[in-house]
N, C-alpha and C positions, 0 to 999 in steps of 0.2 A: 526858691531853691527846689530843684527837681528831685523827685523821689524815684526809687528804683525797686522793682519787684524781682527778688531772687528766688530761683526754684532749683531744687535738686531731686533727683529720682534714683533710687537704689535699684540696680539690675542684678539678675541672677539669684534672686532670693531663694527660689525653690531648689535649685541645684546646690546652693550653699548649705541649706538646711538639711537636705537629704543626701549629702555627700557620702555618709556612711549609714548603716542601719542600726547603730547604737543609740538607744533612746535618750541617754543622757546628752549625747552630742547633738541630737536633733532638737531637743528642747533648749539646750544651751545656745544653739545657733539662732533660734527664734528670738531669744533674749538679746543677742548681739545686734540683730537687725532692728529690734525695738529700741535699743539703746542709741543707735545712730540717729533716730528721729525723735529722741527725747528732748525735753526742755533743758534738762541738766547738761546734756552733751552740747547743745547749741550755746548755752551760757558759757561753756568752757571755750568755745571757738569764736564767739562774737563779743568783741570788746565791750560795747555799750548795749548789751542785750535788753530789749524791752518787750515784755510778754504781750503788750497790746498790739505790737506790730507783727506778731507771729500769727499767720493765717492758718497754716496747716503743718502738723508734725505728727504723722501717723502712717503706718502701713507702707513704709518705704518712700514717702513723699514729704517734701518740705517746701513751704512757701513763706517768705519773710519779706517785709518792706524795710528798705534802708532809706535814711534821709539823704545820704550822700554816697555816690558811687566811688569816689576817690579814696575814701577812708576805710571803714569797716567792711564794706562790700567787697572791694578788691582783695582785702586781706583774707576774707573767708574763702573766696574763689581759689586763691592760691594754696591755702593750707588745708582746706577741708578734705580733699581726696586722700591726702597723706594720713590725716587723723582717722579717717574711715578705715583705711587699709591696716592701720596699726591695731585697731580693736576687732576687726573682722577680715582677716586675710582671705582674699579670694572674691570679696564683694567689689563690684564696680559701681561707680557713681557718676551720673551725668549732671551737669550744671548749666544754667542759662540765666541771663539777666536782661530785663527790658525796662524801658522808661515808663513811668506811671501816667505820663501825659498823653499817651496814645489812646485810641478809641476803646480797644478791648485788650488790656495788658495780659489778662489770664490766658486768652486764646493764643496770643502771640508767644507767650512764655511756653505753652504746651508745644507749639510748633517747633520752637528752638530746641526744646528738650528732646523731641523726637529725632531731630537732626543729630544732636550730640550723642544719642544712644548708639548710632552707627559708627561713631568715632572712638567710643570708650575702649580703653585697654586696661586689663587687669595685670598687675605686677605682684608676684609673690615676694613678700618680705621675709627676712630672717636668715640666719646662718645655721647650717645643719651641723649635726654631730660629726659626721665624716663625709667626704665627698661621694662615697658610694652608699651611704646609709639613707634609705627612704622609708616613709611610712607605708606599711603593707596594704592598708585599706584604701589609701588615697593616691599613692605614688608621689606625694609631696615630700619636701625636704624634712627629714627627721630632726626633731629638736629635743626629744625627751624619750626616755625609756619608761613605759608604763606597764601595768599588769597584762595588757593585751599586746605588748611589744612596742616597737618604735611608733611614735605618733608625730604628726607635723604640728606647726604652730597653730593653725586653725583648730585642729582637734583639741589641743591643749587649752586654748581660750574658751572653746565651747564647753568643755568639761568643768572649767572653773566657774562658768556662769550658770551651771545647771540648777543649783539650789535656789538662787534668786529668781530664775525664770520659772521654775516649777511653782513657787509660791504665787507669782503674779498671774500666771495662766489659770491656776486652780481658783484663785480668788475671783477672776472674771466669770468663771463658770458657776461657782457656788454662791457668789455674793457674800453676804454676812454669815451664811451658814457654815459651820465647822464640822458638820456631821461626817462627810466623806473626805475630808481634807487629807488624811493620811492613807487613803485607799487607792489613790491613783498609782498606776504601775510605774516602776523604774526599769522594767525589762519587758520587751514586746512579747516574749514567750509566756509571761505570766498572764497576759490578757486572754490567752487561748487554750489554756490547759483544760483537758476534759474530753468531750466527745469529738469525733472526727470532724463533724460539721464546724466546730469552733476552732479548728486548726488553721482557718483562714483569717487573715486580717484584711482591712480595706483602708486605703488612703483616700479621704474625701476632701475635695477642694471646691469651694464655692466663692463666687464673686458677683457683684452687681452687674446688671445689664444696661447697656446704652447710656452709661453715666456721662460720657463725654458729650454726647449730643444734648443731654438735659442741661449740663453746665453751660454749653454754648447758648442755649435758649435763655438761660438765666442771665448770662452776660449781656445779651441783646437788650434786656430791660433795665439793667442796673449798671451804673458807671461810677467811677471814682471811689471815694471812701465808702459810700453806701454799698457798692458792689463787693468791696473787700469784706465788709462786715457780714453781708449776706452769705458770701462764700465760706467764711469762717463758721458761721452758724450752721450752714449745710454740712460741713465736715464733721462738726460735733454731733449733729443729729444722726448722720450716717453711721458714725462709730457707735453711738448709743444703740441704734437699731440692730446693728450686727451683734453687739455684745448681748443684748436682751434676747435676740433670736437664738443664740447659742445656748443660753440658759434654759429657754423654753424647750428646745429640742432635746437637751440633756435630760430635763425632768420628765418629758413625755416618753423618751425611748430608753435611756440608759438607767436612770434612777429606779424606774419600776422593775427592771430586770434584776438589778443589784438587790433590791429589797425582797422581791419574790423568790429569787434563787439563793438568797442569803450568801452572796459572794463576798469574799474578803478583799478581792482586788477588782477595781472598776475596769471593765473591758473597753476603756476609752482613754485617749490621751490628746488634749488640745495641743496644737503646735503653733499655729498662727491665728490670731484673733484681733483684728483692728481694721479701721477704715471699712471697706466693703469686702474684705477678704477673710475667709475662714479656711483653715486646713487642720484636719485631725486624723488620728489613727484610731480605728474602731474595729471591734470584733466583726468578722465578716458577715455573720447572719443578722447583725443589727444595723448595718450600714445603710441599706436601702430605706428602711423605715425612718432612720435618723435624718437622712437627706431629704426625704419627703416632708417631714415635720419642719425641718429647717427652712426649706424654700417657701412653704405655705406661711409659716410664722413671720418670715422676713417681709413678705408682701403686706401682711396685716399690721405688723408693728410699725413698719416704716410709714404706712398711711396714717396711723395714729400720731406718730411723732411729728409728722410734717403737716398736720391739719391746720395749724395756726401760722404756718410759714408765710403764706401769701399775704395775709393781713398784716403781719409784722413788718414786711418790707414793701407793702403797697404794690404787689405784682398784679398786672392786668391778666396775665396767664400764669398759672402755677404748674410748672412742669412736673411737680411731685404730688399733684392733687390726688392721684389714684395710688399713691405709694410707689415703691420701687420693687422691681423683680430681680431675681438672681438666677444664674444657671450653675450647675454643679456637675462634677465628674467623679466617678468612683473607680479606683483601681484595686482589684482583688488580687491578693498575693498570699502565698503560703508564708506562715510566720517565720519559718526557718530560712526563707530565701533572702539573699542580700538585697 
């Protein structure tokens, strides 16, 4: 019986998350994106879900092995885009399926996903309050009156997810420590009160370098079930490296400032943390130092985490032998700007 590799990729993540400059909506949006790729959400949409067949579910990417194309796989392809749009209006998803009996199914799947990205169409769901009523900040169809005026469906869902998202992101940064749990800001302006230098904020985004080529080299050495197992292990180690890196950069840069200046509000807010992606909002004068620590720590920690990878899967050449590197961008913005 032929097996099939299903893949899905979420598009427009950054524009969806930063659609408005309201911190609750930004954090809530990141949780909605995370929820799309969660095991629980996949269980709801795959009839006979088996966690052993889940290769990847993080950072806007899903890869899952189906035993039969004609049953659960086709059902997921048909209904998954609708399910995604219902929980995160404005998000677009691309899907592709390949047979597992070809030489390199992962490479072929990635090629098909790239093609599908050019065909993706985003449809706004929901019925508005009135035909002329629109959300002031987004221009979307208004569905509710809030304290900030009319909001659209995406804003409403983001605000509802905020508390859950806040806890998860904070736990990733702090680990088991509870010391600063209640000190993360709920308002961007609270991050920058004080001196004029601190009236600037920075949006920092970092992701891994050249991962596609490294995965292709991995695929050339590993085939079949062994390749799927190796790819799943790679995804877990990559996510672990990114999360550990964010913790280290936080402790080296942000934690010291909070303790030395006796700040009541931490001048930092994680927004996206998973896979090889990190996005955060940081007080402007701390951003460069944080980013430098993040990039250096990512290379060091990824090297440590992948040190036994080659032996575990009997690789002749370990593409991760020297660890992974990442690049980052920083956008400096006045805290009061949209």
